[in-house]
Structure formats: C-alpha cells, structure tokens
LOZARO-431465 format. One line per 5 residues: number of its first residue (from 1); for each residue x, y, z of N, C-alpha, C. Coordinates in steps of 0.2 Angstrom, whole numbers. Atoms other than C-alpha are relative to their C-alpha. Example, Ala and Ser with C-alpha at 12.3 -4.5 7.8 and 13.67 -1.06 7.14 Angstrom:
BEGIN
1) 4,-6,0,62,-22,39,4,6,0 | -4,-6,-1,68,-5,36,-4,5,3
This chain:
BEGIN
1) -5,1,5,399,547,348,7,0,3 | -6,1,-2,416,541,351,5,5,-3 | -4,-4,4,429,555,348,6,-3,-2 | -6,2,3,443,552,337,6,2,4 | -6,-2,-3,460,551,346,5,3,-4
6) -5,-3,4,473,562,340,6,-4,-1 | -6,4,1,489,555,333,5,1,5 | -5,-2,-5,499,564,345,-1,-4,7 | 2,2,-6,490,558,360,1,-8,0 | -1,8,1,489,539,354,8,-1,0
11) -7,2,1,507,540,349,4,1,6 | -3,-1,-7,512,547,366,-1,-6,4 | 1,6,-4,504,533,375,4,-6,-3 | -4,6,3,512,520,363,7,1,1 | -7,-1,-1,529,528,364,2,-1,7
16) -2,1,-7,529,528,383,-1,-8,2 | 0,7,-1,523,510,383,5,-4,-3 | -5,4,4,536,505,370,7,1,5 | -6,-1,-4,550,513,382,-1,-5,6 | 0,5,-6,543,503,397,1,-7,-3
21) -1,6,2,542,488,386,7,-2,-1 | -7,2,2,560,489,381,4,-1,7 | -3,2,-7,566,490,400,-3,-6,3 | 3,6,-2,553,477,404,3,-6,-3 | -3,6,3,560,465,391,7,-2,3
26) -7,2,-3,578,467,399,-2,-3,7 | 1,3,-7,570,463,416,-3,-7,-1 | 3,7,1,560,448,409,6,-5,-2 | -6,5,2,576,441,401,4,-2,6 | -4,1,-6,586,443,417,-4,-5,5
31) 4,5,-5,571,435,427,0,-7,-3 | 0,7,3,571,421,414,6,-4,2 | -6,3,-2,589,418,417,0,-2,8 | 1,2,-7,586,418,436,-4,-6,1 | 4,6,-1,573,405,435,3,-6,-4
36) -3,5,3,583,395,423,6,-3,5 | -5,2,-5,597,395,436,-3,-4,6 | 4,3,-6,584,391,450,-2,-7,-2 | 2,7,2,578,376,440,6,-5,-1 | -6,4,1,595,370,436,3,-2,7
41) -3,1,-7,600,371,455,-5,-5,4 | 5,3,-5,584,364,463,-5,-4,-4 | 4,4,4,573,357,449,-7,0,3 | 7,1,-3,556,350,456,1,-4,7 | -2,4,-6,564,344,473,-5,3,6
46) 3,-3,-6,557,347,490,2,7,2 | -3,-6,-2,569,361,493,-3,5,-5 | 3,-4,5,562,369,477,-8,2,2 | 7,-2,-3,544,368,484,0,4,6 | 0,-4,-6,549,375,501,2,7,-2
51) -2,-7,2,558,390,492,-6,3,-3 | 6,-3,3,543,393,481,-5,2,5 | 4,-2,-5,532,393,496,2,6,4 | -3,-5,-4,543,404,506,0,7,-4 | 0,-6,4,545,416,491,-6,3,-2
56) 6,-2,3,527,417,486,-3,6,4 | 3,-6,-4,521,429,500,5,6,-2 | -4,-6,2,536,441,497,0,2,-7 | 0,-1,8,535,438,478,-7,4,-1 | 7,-4,1,516,444,479,1,7,3
61) -1,-7,-3,522,459,490,4,4,-5 | -4,-4,5,535,463,477,-5,2,-6 | 5,-2,5,521,463,464,-5,6,2 | 5,-5,-3,509,473,475,3,6,2 | -3,-6,-2,522,485,481,5,3,-5
66) -6,-3,4,538,486,471,-1,0,-8 | 1,0,7,531,483,453,-7,2,-2 | 6,-4,3,516,494,451,-6,1,4 | 7,0,-3,501,490,462,0,6,5 | 0,-6,-5,506,502,477,2,6,-4
71) -2,-5,4,514,513,464,-6,3,-4 | 6,-2,3,498,513,454,-5,4,4 | 5,-4,-4,487,519,468,3,7,2 | -3,-6,-2,499,532,474,1,5,-6 | 0,-5,5,502,539,457,-6,3,-2
76) 6,-3,1,484,541,454,-2,6,5 | 1,-5,-6,483,551,471,4,6,-2 | -5,-5,0,498,561,468,-2,5,-7 | 2,-4,6,493,566,450,-6,4,1 | 6,-4,-2,476,572,456,1,5,4
81) -1,-5,-5,483,581,470,4,6,-4 | -4,-5,4,496,590,458,-5,4,-4 | 5,-4,4,481,595,447,-4,5,4 | 4,-5,-4,472,603,461,4,4,4 | -5,-4,-5,487,611,470,1,7,-4
86) -3,-6,2,493,629,468,7,0,0 | -8,0,1,511,634,465,3,-1,6 | -4,1,-6,515,635,483,0,-7,3 | 1,7,-2,508,617,487,5,-4,-4 | -4,4,4,518,611,472,7,0,2
91) -7,-1,-3,534,618,479,1,-4,6 | -1,4,-6,531,608,495,-1,-7,-1 | 0,7,1,531,592,486,5,-4,3 | -6,4,-3,548,587,493,-2,-1,8 | 2,1,-6,540,589,510,-5,-5,1
96) 5,5,1,525,578,505,4,-7,-1 | -4,6,1,538,565,499,3,-3,6 | -3,2,-7,547,565,516,-6,-3,5 | 6,2,-4,530,564,525,-2,-7,-2 | 2,7,2,525,549,515,5,-5,1
101) -6,5,-2,542,540,517,0,-2,7 | 0,1,-7,541,542,536,-6,-5,2 | 6,3,-2,523,536,538,0,-7,-3 | 0,6,3,525,522,525,5,-5,3 | -5,4,-3,541,516,532,-2,-3,7
106) 3,2,-7,533,515,550,-5,-6,-1 | 6,5,1,518,505,544,3,-7,-3 | -3,6,3,528,493,533,5,-4,5 | -4,3,-5,541,490,547,-3,-3,5 | 4,3,-5,528,486,559,-3,-7,-3
111) 3,6,3,520,473,547,6,-5,-1 | -5,4,1,537,466,543,2,-4,7 | -2,3,-7,541,463,562,-6,-5,2 | 5,4,-1,524,455,564,0,-7,-4 | -1,5,4,527,444,549,5,-5,2
116) -5,4,-3,543,438,556,-2,-4,6 | 2,4,-6,536,433,572,-6,-5,-1 | 5,5,2,521,424,564,2,-5,-6 | -2,4,6,532,415,551,-3,-8,0 | 2,7,0,527,397,557,-7,0,-2
121) 7,0,2,508,401,555,0,2,-7 | 1,-1,7,511,409,539,2,-5,-5 | -2,6,4,520,394,532,-5,-5,0 | 5,5,0,506,383,537,-6,2,-4 | 5,-3,4,494,395,529,1,0,-8
126) -2,0,7,504,396,512,0,-7,-3 | -1,7,3,507,377,510,-3,-5,5 | 3,5,-5,495,367,521,1,-7,-1 | -1,7,2,499,351,512,7,-2,1 | -7,2,-1,518,351,516,0,-4,6
131) -2,4,-6,525,339,528,4,4,5 | -3,-4,-5,534,344,544,7,3,-2 | -7,-2,3,552,344,536,-1,6,-5 | 1,-5,5,546,355,522,-3,6,3 | 3,-6,-4,536,367,534,6,3,3
136) -5,-3,-4,552,369,544,5,4,-5 | -4,-4,5,562,374,528,-4,6,-2 | 4,-6,2,548,386,523,1,6,5 | -1,-5,-5,549,395,540,7,3,0 | -7,-3,0,568,398,539,1,4,-6
141) 0,-4,6,567,404,521,-4,6,0 | 5,-6,0,552,415,524,3,5,5 | -3,-5,-4,561,424,538,6,4,-3 | -5,-3,4,575,428,526,-3,5,-5 | 3,-4,6,563,434,512,-4,6,3
146) 5,-5,-2,550,444,522,2,7,1 | -3,-8,-1,561,460,526,0,3,-7 | 0,-3,7,560,462,507,-6,5,-1 | 6,-4,0,542,469,510,2,8,1 | -1,-7,-2,549,485,518,4,3,-5
151) -4,-3,6,562,488,504,-4,1,-6 | 4,-1,6,549,485,491,-5,5,0 | 5,-6,-1,536,497,498,4,6,0 | -3,-7,0,549,511,500,2,1,-7 | -2,-1,7,555,508,482,-6,2,-4
156) 6,-1,4,537,508,476,-2,8,1 | 1,-7,-1,535,525,484,4,5,-4 | -5,-3,5,550,531,474,-3,0,-7 | 3,1,6,542,524,459,-6,5,-1 | 5,-5,1,526,534,462,2,7,-1
161) -3,-7,1,535,550,464,3,1,-7 | -3,-1,7,544,547,448,-5,0,-5 | 5,0,5,529,542,438,-4,6,0 | 4,-6,0,519,557,444,4,6,-3 | -4,-5,3,534,568,438,1,-2,-7
166) -1,2,7,533,559,421,7,-4,-2 | -6,4,1,549,549,424,-2,-8,0 | 2,7,0,546,531,418,6,-5,0 | -6,5,2,563,523,413,3,-3,6 | -3,3,-5,570,520,430,-5,-5,4
171) 4,5,-3,555,512,438,-1,-6,-4 | 0,6,4,554,501,423,6,-4,0 | -6,4,0,572,496,425,1,-3,7 | 0,3,-7,569,492,444,0,-7,1 | 0,7,-1,564,474,442,7,-3,-3
176) -6,2,3,580,472,431,6,0,6 | -4,-1,-5,590,478,446,-1,-6,5 | 2,6,-4,581,465,457,3,-7,-3 | -2,6,3,584,451,445,8,-1,0 | -7,1,0,603,455,444,3,-2,7
181) -2,2,-7,605,454,463,-2,-7,1 | 1,7,0,596,437,462,5,-4,-3 | -4,4,4,607,431,449,7,0,3 | -7,0,-4,623,436,459,0,-5,5 | 0,5,-6,617,426,474,-1,-7,-3
186) 1,6,3,612,412,463,7,-3,-2 | -7,2,2,630,412,456,4,-2,6 | -4,2,-6,637,411,474,-3,-7,2 | 3,7,-2,625,396,477,3,-5,-5 | -2,4,5,631,388,461,8,-2,1
191) -7,1,-2,649,390,467,1,-4,7 | 0,3,-6,645,382,483,1,4,6 | -1,-4,-5,647,397,494,-6,0,5 | 6,0,-4,629,396,501,-4,-6,-3 | 4,4,3,616,383,500,-5,3,-5
196) 4,-3,6,605,385,484,-6,4,3 | 7,-3,-2,588,389,493,2,6,4 | -1,-5,-5,596,400,506,3,6,-5 | -3,-6,5,606,410,492,-5,3,-4 | 5,-3,4,591,413,482,-5,4,4
201) 4,-4,-4,581,419,497,4,7,2 | -4,-6,-1,596,431,501,0,5,-6 | 0,-4,6,596,437,483,-7,4,0 | 7,-4,0,577,442,485,1,6,5 | -1,-6,-5,582,453,501,5,5,-3
206) -5,-5,2,597,461,493,-3,3,-6 | 3,-3,5,587,464,477,-4,6,2 | 4,-5,-3,575,474,487,3,6,2 | -4,-6,-3,588,485,495,3,4,-6 | -3,-4,6,596,489,478,-6,4,-4
211) 6,-4,3,578,494,471,-1,6,4 | 2,-6,-4,575,505,486,6,6,-1 | -5,-5,1,592,514,484,0,3,-6 | 0,-4,7,591,517,465,-6,5,0 | 6,-4,1,573,524,466,1,7,4
216) 0,-6,-4,577,536,481,6,4,-2 | -5,-4,2,593,542,474,-2,4,-6 | 3,-4,6,583,547,458,-4,5,3 | 5,-4,-3,570,555,469,4,6,3 | -4,-5,-3,583,565,478,3,5,-5
221) -3,-4,5,590,572,462,-6,4,-4 | 5,-3,3,573,576,455,-3,5,4 | 4,-5,-5,565,585,470,6,3,4 | -4,-3,-5,574,598,480,-1,-2,7 | 1,3,-7,578,593,498,-4,5,4
226) 4,-4,-4,565,600,510,5,3,5 | -4,-4,-5,572,613,522,0,-4,7 | 0,4,-7,578,606,539,-5,2,5 | 6,-2,-4,565,616,548,-5,3,-4 | 5,-3,4,550,618,538,-5,4,4
231) 5,-4,-4,536,630,542,-5,-5,3 | 4,5,-4,525,621,555,-7,-1,-4 | 6,1,4,509,624,544,1,-4,-6 | -2,4,6,517,617,529,1,-7,1 | -1,7,-2,523,602,538,-7,-4,2
236) 7,3,-2,505,599,546,-4,-2,-7 | 4,1,7,497,601,528,3,-6,-3 | -3,6,3,510,588,521,-2,-6,4 | 2,6,-4,506,576,535,-7,-2,-1 | 7,1,1,488,577,532,-1,-3,-7
241) 0,2,7,490,575,513,3,-7,0 | -4,6,0,502,560,516,-5,-6,3 | 5,5,-2,489,551,527,-6,-1,-5 | 6,0,5,475,555,514,2,-5,-6 | -2,5,5,486,546,501,1,-7,2
246) -1,7,-3,490,531,512,-6,-3,2 | 7,3,-2,472,529,517,-3,-3,-6 | 3,3,6,468,524,499,4,-6,-2 | -4,5,2,481,511,499,-3,-7,1 | 3,7,-1,473,496,507,-5,-2,-5
251) 5,2,4,458,496,496,3,0,-7 | -3,0,7,468,501,480,5,-6,-1 | -4,6,1,481,487,483,-4,-6,0 | 4,6,0,468,474,486,-3,-1,-7 | 2,1,7,461,477,469,5,-2,-5
256) -5,2,5,477,476,459,4,-6,2 | -3,6,-2,483,462,469,-3,-7,-1 | 3,6,1,471,450,463,4,-6,-3 | -4,5,3,483,440,452,4,-4,6 | -5,2,-5,495,438,467,-4,-4,5
261) 4,3,-5,481,433,479,-3,-7,-3 | 2,6,3,474,420,467,6,-5,-1 | -6,4,0,492,413,465,1,-3,7 | -1,3,-7,493,411,484,-5,-5,1 | 5,5,-1,476,402,484,2,-7,-4
266) -2,5,5,483,391,469,6,-4,4 | -6,4,-3,499,387,479,-3,-4,6 | 3,4,-5,489,381,494,-3,-6,-3 | 3,6,3,479,369,483,6,-4,-3 | -5,5,3,495,363,474,5,-3,5
271) -4,3,-5,504,360,490,-2,-7,2 | 3,6,-2,493,345,493,0,-5,-6 | 0,5,6,496,337,475,6,-4,-1 | -6,4,1,513,330,478,6,4,-1 | -7,-4,1,532,335,477,1,2,-7
276) -1,-4,7,536,347,463,-5,4,-3 | 6,-3,3,519,353,460,0,8,1 | 0,-8,-2,521,370,469,5,3,-4 | -5,-3,4,537,373,460,-2,0,-8 | 3,0,7,529,368,443,-4,6,-1
281) 4,-6,1,516,381,446,4,7,0 | -4,-6,0,529,394,450,3,1,-7 | -3,-1,6,539,391,434,-4,1,-6 | 5,-2,5,524,391,423,-2,7,0 | 1,-7,0,519,408,430,5,4,-2
286) -6,-4,2,536,415,427,0,0,-8 | 0,0,7,535,410,409,-6,4,-3 | 5,-4,1,518,418,408,1,7,0 | -2,-7,-2,525,434,415,4,3,-6 | -4,-3,5,536,437,400,-4,4,-5
291) 4,-4,5,523,442,387,-4,5,4 | 4,-4,-4,512,449,401,4,7,2 | -4,-6,-2,526,461,407,1,5,-5 | -2,-4,6,529,467,390,-7,4,-3 | 6,-3,3,510,471,386,-4,3,5
296) 5,-3,-4,498,473,400,3,5,5 | -3,-4,-5,509,480,414,3,7,-3 | -3,-7,3,518,493,402,-6,4,-2 | 6,-4,2,501,499,395,-4,3,6 | 3,-3,-6,493,500,412,4,5,3
301) -4,-5,-3,508,509,419,0,7,-4 | 0,-6,4,509,521,404,-6,4,0 | 6,-3,0,491,525,404,-3,3,6 | 3,-2,-6,488,528,422,1,8,1 | 0,-7,-1,495,546,424,-4,4,-5
306) 4,-3,5,486,551,408,-7,0,2 | 6,1,-1,470,544,413,-2,4,7 | 2,-3,-6,471,551,431,0,8,-2 | 1,-7,2,474,569,423,-6,1,-3 | 7,-1,3,459,567,412,-6,0,4
311) 6,1,-5,448,561,426,0,6,4 | 0,-6,-4,454,576,437,-3,6,-4 | 2,-6,4,450,588,423,-8,-1,-3 | 6,1,2,433,580,420,-1,-1,-8 | 0,1,8,437,576,401,-2,-8,-1
316) 2,7,0,426,560,401,0,-3,-7 | 0,3,7,425,558,382,7,-2,-2 | -7,1,2,444,559,380,2,-6,5 | -2,6,-4,446,547,395,-2,-6,-3 | 3,6,3,435,534,387,4,-2,-6
321) -4,1,6,445,536,371,7,-3,1 | -7,2,-2,462,534,379,-1,-7,3 | 1,6,-3,455,519,389,-1,-5,-6 | 1,4,5,449,511,373,6,-2,-4 | -6,1,3,466,514,365,4,-5,4
326) -4,5,-4,475,505,379,-3,-7,0 | 3,7,0,463,490,379,1,-3,-7 | -1,2,7,464,489,360,8,-3,-1 | -7,2,0,483,488,361,2,-6,4 | -1,5,-5,483,477,376,-2,-7,-3
331) 2,6,3,473,464,367,3,-2,-7 | -4,1,7,482,466,350,6,-4,1 | -7,4,-1,498,459,358,-1,-6,5 | 1,5,-5,491,448,372,-3,-6,-3 | 3,6,3,480,437,361,5,-4,-4
336) -5,5,4,494,431,349,5,-3,5 | -4,3,-5,505,429,364,-3,-6,4 | 3,6,-3,493,417,372,0,-6,-5 | 0,5,5,491,408,356,7,-3,-1 | -7,2,1,510,407,354,2,-5,6
341) -2,4,-5,513,400,371,-4,-6,0 | 4,7,0,499,387,369,4,-4,-5 | -3,4,5,508,381,353,7,-2,2 | -7,2,-1,526,381,359,2,-1,7 | -1,1,-8,524,379,378,4,-6,2
346) -4,6,-2,530,361,380,7,0,-2 | -7,-1,3,545,364,369,4,5,4 | -3,-6,-3,549,381,377,2,-2,7 | -2,2,-7,549,373,395,6,-5,-1 | -5,5,1,560,359,389,7,3,-2
351) -6,-4,2,572,371,381,3,4,5 | -2,-5,-4,573,384,394,2,-3,7 | 0,2,-6,571,374,410,3,-7,1 | -2,7,-1,575,356,407,7,-2,0 | -7,1,-1,592,355,413,2,-1,7
356) -3,1,-7,602,349,429,-6,-4,4 | 4,4,-5,590,344,443,-8,1,-3 | 7,-1,3,574,349,432,-1,-6,-5 | 1,7,4,569,331,426,-6,1,-5 | 5,0,5,556,326,413,-7,0,4
361) 6,-1,-3,542,325,426,-1,7,2 | 1,-7,-1,545,343,431,-2,4,-6 | 1,-3,7,545,348,412,-8,-1,-1 | 7,1,2,528,339,410,-5,4,4 | 4,-4,-4,520,347,425,0,7,-1
366) 0,-7,1,526,364,421,-3,2,-7 | 3,-1,6,520,363,403,-8,-1,1 | 7,1,-1,503,357,409,-3,7,3 | 2,-6,-4,502,372,421,0,6,-5 | 0,-6,5,507,384,407,-5,0,-5
371) 6,0,5,494,378,395,-6,2,3 | 6,-2,-3,481,381,408,0,7,2 | -1,-7,-1,488,398,412,-2,5,-6 | 0,-5,6,488,405,394,-7,2,-2 | 7,-2,1,469,406,393,-2,6,4
376) 2,-6,-4,469,419,406,5,6,-2 | -4,-5,2,483,430,398,-3,6,-3 | 4,-6,2,471,442,389,-3,3,5 | 4,-3,-6,461,445,405,5,3,4 | -5,-3,-5,477,448,415,3,7,-3
381) -2,-6,3,483,461,402,-5,5,0 | 5,-4,0,466,469,400,-1,3,7 | 1,-2,-6,464,470,419,5,6,3 | -4,-5,-2,479,481,421,-2,7,-2 | 3,-6,3,471,494,410,-6,2,4
386) 7,-2,-3,454,493,418,2,2,8 | -1,-2,-7,462,494,436,3,7,-1 | -2,-7,0,471,510,430,-5,5,-1 | 6,-4,1,455,517,424,-4,1,7 | 4,0,-7,446,513,441,4,4,5
391) -4,-4,-5,461,520,451,-1,8,-2 | 1,-7,2,460,536,440,-6,3,2 | 6,-3,-1,442,538,443,-2,0,8 | 1,0,-7,444,535,462,-5,-6,2 | 5,5,-1,433,519,461,4,-6,3
396) -4,5,-3,444,509,473,-4,-5,4 | 4,5,-3,430,500,482,-2,-5,-5 | 2,5,6,425,492,465,6,-5,-1 | -6,4,2,443,486,462,1,-5,6 | -1,5,-6,444,478,480,-5,-6,-1
401) 5,5,1,428,469,477,1,-5,-6 | -2,4,6,434,463,460,5,-5,2 | -5,5,-2,449,455,469,-3,-6,4 | 4,5,-4,437,446,482,-3,-5,-4 | 3,5,4,427,439,468,5,-4,-4
406) -5,4,3,442,433,459,3,-5,4 | -3,5,-5,450,424,474,-6,-5,2 | 5,4,-1,433,417,478,-1,-5,-6 | 1,4,5,431,410,461,6,-5,-1 | -6,5,0,449,403,461,-1,-5,5
411) 0,5,-5,446,394,477,-6,-5,-1 | 6,4,2,429,387,472,2,-4,-6 | -2,4,6,435,382,455,6,-5,1 | -6,4,-2,451,375,462,-2,-6,4 | 2,6,-4,443,363,475,-4,-4,-5
416) 4,4,5,431,357,461,5,-3,-5 | -5,2,5,445,355,448,5,-5,2 | -5,5,-3,457,346,459,-3,-7,1 | 3,7,0,445,332,462,-2,-2,-7 | 2,2,7,438,332,444,6,-2,-4
421) -5,1,4,455,332,436,5,-5,4 | -4,5,-4,462,319,449,7,2,2 | -7,-3,-3,476,330,456,5,2,-5 | -4,-2,5,483,336,440,2,8,2 | -2,-7,-2,493,353,442,-4,5,-5
426) 4,-5,4,482,360,428,-6,3,4 | 6,-2,-4,468,361,441,1,7,3 | -1,-7,-3,475,376,451,1,5,-5 | -1,-5,5,481,385,436,-6,2,-4 | 6,-2,3,464,384,427,-4,4,5
431) 4,-4,-5,456,390,443,3,8,0 | -3,-7,1,468,406,442,-3,3,-6 | 2,-3,7,463,408,424,-8,2,1 | 7,-2,-1,444,408,429,0,6,4 | 1,-6,-4,447,420,443,2,7,-4
436) -2,-7,4,456,433,431,-6,2,-4 | 6,-2,4,441,432,419,-6,3,4 | 5,-3,-5,429,435,434,2,7,2 | -2,-7,-2,439,450,439,-1,5,-6 | 1,-4,6,439,457,421,-8,2,-1
441) 7,-1,1,420,455,420,-3,5,5 | 3,-4,-5,417,463,437,3,7,-1 | -3,-7,1,429,478,433,-4,4,-6 | 4,-3,6,419,481,416,-7,2,3 | 6,-2,-3,403,481,426,0,6,5
446) -1,-5,-4,410,492,439,1,7,-4 | -1,-6,4,416,504,426,-6,3,-3 | 6,-2,3,399,505,418,-5,3,6 | 5,-2,-6,389,506,435,2,7,3 | -2,-6,-3,400,520,441,0,6,-3
451) 0,-7,4,397,533,428,-7,2,-1 | 6,-4,1,383,545,426,-2,0,-8 | 2,-1,7,373,548,410,4,5,-4 | -4,-5,3,384,563,406,7,-2,0 | -8,2,0,401,554,409,2,-5,-5
456) -2,5,4,406,538,402,-5,-5,-3 | 4,6,2,398,525,391,5,-6,-1 | -4,6,0,405,507,392,2,-1,-7 | -2,1,7,404,506,373,5,4,-3 | -6,-4,2,416,520,371,6,-2,3
461) -6,2,-3,428,513,383,3,-7,-3 | -2,6,2,429,496,374,2,0,-8 | -1,0,7,437,492,357,-6,-2,-4 | 5,3,4,425,489,343,0,-7,-1 | 1,7,1,418,472,340,4,-3,-6
466) -3,3,6,425,470,322,8,1,1 | -7,0,-2,443,475,329,2,-6,4 | -1,6,-4,442,462,342,0,-7,-4 | 0,6,4,437,449,329,6,-1,-5 | -6,0,4,451,454,318,6,-3,4
471) -5,2,-4,463,452,332,0,-7,2 | 1,7,-1,456,435,337,2,-5,-5 | -1,4,6,457,428,320,8,0,-2 | -7,0,1,475,434,318,4,-4,5 | -3,4,-5,480,426,335,-1,-7,-2
476) 1,8,2,472,409,329,5,-1,-6 | -5,1,6,483,411,313,7,-1,3 | -6,0,-3,498,414,324,1,-7,3 | 0,6,-4,495,399,335,0,-6,-5 | 0,6,5,491,387,320,7,0,-4
481) -7,0,3,507,393,311,5,-3,4 | -5,2,-5,518,390,326,0,-7,1 | 1,7,-2,511,373,330,2,-4,-7 | -1,4,6,512,367,311,8,0,-1 | -8,0,1,531,373,310,3,-4,6
486) -3,4,-5,535,364,327,-1,-7,-2 | 1,7,2,527,348,320,3,-2,-6 | -4,2,6,537,348,304,6,-4,2 | -6,5,-2,552,340,313,6,1,-4 | -6,-1,3,569,338,307,5,5,2
491) -4,-5,-2,577,352,316,1,-1,8 | -1,1,-7,585,354,333,-5,4,4 | 5,-3,-4,574,361,347,0,7,0 | 0,-8,0,580,379,347,-1,2,-7 | 2,-2,7,579,380,328,-7,-1,-1
496) 7,1,1,562,373,328,-4,5,4 | 3,-5,-4,557,385,342,0,7,-4 | -2,-6,4,565,400,332,-5,0,-6 | 4,0,6,556,395,316,-8,1,2 | 7,-1,-2,539,393,325,-2,7,3
501) 2,-7,-2,540,410,334,0,5,-6 | 0,-5,6,545,419,318,-6,-1,-5 | 6,1,4,532,410,308,-6,2,3 | 6,-3,-4,519,414,321,-1,7,-1 | 0,-7,0,523,432,321,-1,2,-7
506) 2,-2,7,523,433,302,-7,-1,-2 | 6,2,1,507,424,301,-5,5,3 | 4,-5,-4,499,436,314,0,7,-4 | 0,-7,3,505,452,306,-3,0,-7 | 3,0,7,500,446,288,-7,0,0
511) 7,1,-1,483,441,294,-3,7,2 | 3,-7,-2,480,458,302,0,5,-6 | 0,-4,6,486,467,286,-6,-2,-5 | 6,2,5,474,456,275,-7,2,3 | 6,-2,-3,460,460,287,-1,8,0
516) 1,-8,0,463,479,286,1,3,7 | -1,-3,-7,469,482,304,4,6,0 | -3,-7,1,473,500,306,7,0,4 | -6,0,-4,486,497,320,6,-4,-4 | -5,4,4,496,484,309,2,5,-6
521) -2,-4,5,495,496,295,5,6,2 | -4,-5,-3,502,510,306,7,-2,1 | -7,3,-2,516,499,312,4,-1,-7 | -4,1,6,521,495,294,2,6,-3 | -1,-7,3,520,513,288,6,3,4
526) -6,-3,-4,532,518,303,6,-4,-2 | -6,3,2,544,504,299,3,2,-7 | -2,-2,6,544,509,281,3,7,0 | -3,-6,-1,547,527,286,7,1,3 | -7,0,-2,562,523,296,5,-3,-4
531) -5,3,5,569,512,283,2,5,-6 | -1,-5,6,567,526,270,5,6,3
C-alpha cells in the first residue's frame, strides 16, 4: 500500500523546486534573449550553421557538466557518503573537496587538450554534411569553445558540494551568469568589435569562467579551508574517497547525457539537409528548453538529495512516495507546456526570432522542428526524475544503458525519417523525441527490475492512472483553447500570443479544478490563503 506523503515533505520538495524554478526562469529569459540576438546577427546563414555545430559539443558538455548531470552524479555520491560518515570524516569534507578538485581538474584538462588537437576530426564527426568552407569555420570556432569544458566541469563540482550541503539557489543561478556573459559578447559583436560568430564563441568561454568563479567562491565561504599540511592518513583517505566518487562519473554522466547525445546525432543528420537546417534545430531546442528548465530539471535537482538520503537509509516506501510526487508534479506542468508549444509554436518563433537575418524560411524550419520536439517534452521532464531515482539507488549501469538505447533509437529513426519525410527538418527532431521516450521506458523497466520484493513496487513509484488522465485532459483543453484564441484573428502578434497563453493557462487550471485534481485545489487554496 502506498504511504501517504506528509504535507511537510511534499511541501518541502515543492518549495525547493519553486525556488529553483524562479532562478531557472531568470536564466531561461536571459538565454532566450541570447538566442534572439544570435538569430538577429546570424539568422539561418552558413555562419550560423558553423557556430551551432561548433557550440554543440561544448553545449552538450555544459549540460552534462555545468547544468546538473555531473552535479547529479556527484551529489548522490556525496550525500550517501555524508550519511555513512562519522563526525571526524564530515569535518574532513574540505579536504575531500580539494582532492576532488585536483583530480577532476587534471582529467578535464587532459581531455580539453586532446579535444583541441583533434578539432578537425571532431568537426567532421559533428557535421559530416558540411562543405570544406563550413568545416574550416567549425574547426576555428570549436577551438575557442572547447576550453569551456574544463570550466564547466569545475563549476559542476562546486554545484555538487553546494547541493550536498542543501544550498540550491547559487547553482540554479549559474546558467544565468553564463547567459549574461554570452549577451555581453553578443553586444560587442553587434557593435562590430568582433565578428558575430567569434564573439558568441568567446562568450561561451567567458561564461564558463564566470560560473567556475561564482561556485568556488561560495564553496570557500561554506566550507572551512583545509589546513596547509593535513594529516597524511586523512589526505590518503580523502584521495581514495575522491577517486571513488569520480569512478562513478563516466557511467552516471552517460545516462543523464542522453538528450545531449541524441541532439548530437540529430545535428549530424541535419547537416546533410541543407543550409540553415542545423541552426533551425538549435533554435527549436532552445525554445523547448524554456518549459523543460522550469519543470523537469528543477524537480529532478530538488528531489535528488532527498531521494539519495532515503535510499541510503533504506526507507524504500518513502522513497517510492517521493518519486511518485516528483513525477506527478513533473507531468502536471510538462503536459500543458507541450500542448501550449504545439498551439502557439509558429507564432512564437516568428515573434521571438523572426528579425534581422532570420528570414521566413528560417522561421518555417524552426517551427517545424519545434512541433516535432514538443511530443517528447513530457518524456524529457520525467526522465530527469527517473534519473535522479536511479542515481540515488546506485543503478548507474542502467542509466548508461538507457542512453545507449536512446541514441540508437534516434539514429535508426532519423535515417528512416530523413528519407521518408524527404529531407524535412522535422525528421531529426522526431527521431530525438522517439529516443527520449525509449529512454523513459527503459528507465521505468530498470527501476522495476532493480528492486527486490521487499523494496520498491513500480506501481508505488508512478502517479495513479486517474491522475494522469486528468492531467492529459487538462493539457488538451489548454492546447485547444490557445489554438482557438490564436485563430480568432484581429489582434497584433504579441496580443494574440498573450491572449492564447493566458487562455490556455486558464482553461488548463479550470479543467483540473472541474475534474477534482488535488494539486490544483491545493494551489488554489494557497493563493487564497496568501490573498487573505
């Protein structure tokens, strides 16, 4: 029988997720401004394709290292270590932080140097369909962007230390610092101080350095500095613990990196579809990230320390209840977000990006890619929570296998769809969507297969069927209302978009209330309580 979650525990998870969502909203708005400037400067030109290809690998590394994946794996390890340590070992946490920083820095530094040397081969791997001139541009831009990996990895270690200590606001603000740096360099490019593509590539590098500095200044304030000459036994113990934490990273990162790996596969497919298609895929993904960052990432990040602690304590029934809560809240918001993006997508692309060098063809291609992506938004959001659960349980091999299945499905479906859809940009985007649902199914299967009869039941980890049905009906109502309001006509683009979004949200919420949804009722009661 599923235990009833206490109001305090569910409220704590919701409050943490809401705090993260607030900072994530700031970051996504800044990121949207960055992409609008990029679209205005480069549009769907060959330079835009080259920049997108050059930024794709560092961008994937940013997601894997600097925005949660490496941090997710390290946080689970460090929370479990903290639960099993005595007071003396906890006091040596600064020593462990230094040991982790030295070892991770050496590994990432070596990988960065290898990447710089192999830039020509990496460019051909990322975009095999580009011509010689575009390949040359990709190589030059890639060598500017790649050192970001070192800064992102070190910033991610700082995030993990802060998450393990219960500090969430600064890691959530970190992407905003990155986007601010990108905007500053984009402004320099707009003023003609640097070429646009080069300026944006330099912005990525500078953004990583700012993230690194911010996280580690906070860590130094949070943790006391280790003594200059630590006890040799303590130093040796910290070194072994650091290697044990880092040994989990390759498998853990592989699992949570599935969206980035699938996007790399989609980029390779899009590079052969013609000029501007790779850029359209990038812009569509960025628009998809706005609701995803506010829902799936926040809930996954907020639930990880709690799930890790419950798994370490053997509280499997409570673990299942918290995972069910995270999945329920994730789908509660991701389903209407997907319906809303489907309804307003073409108008949103035209309003946000259709300026400057971003012509009508670029608008059409981006809207098509976005429509194909939105079907995978609920899977992307749910996967973050499922990955947090698997990391908390130490099932890293299952997460890495889920990524392999997702990438294989993306490539197989992409090759088939590119020929079936006659080279339309929707083909690689639909392939990514299929890959995300394949990963979701595999993670659910792995979660069930990995539990003994006395531990977890998959039915206890998932939201109840009637709850999912209510959420799906409300999402359909939101999409239909938004589409109807957009089709009414007679208003400017932005007024029509505002009316469609407001009408969709109202239809979604009213439908949930009419169907008796407990989450909607709780939200309404909270709003009434604050108003009173």
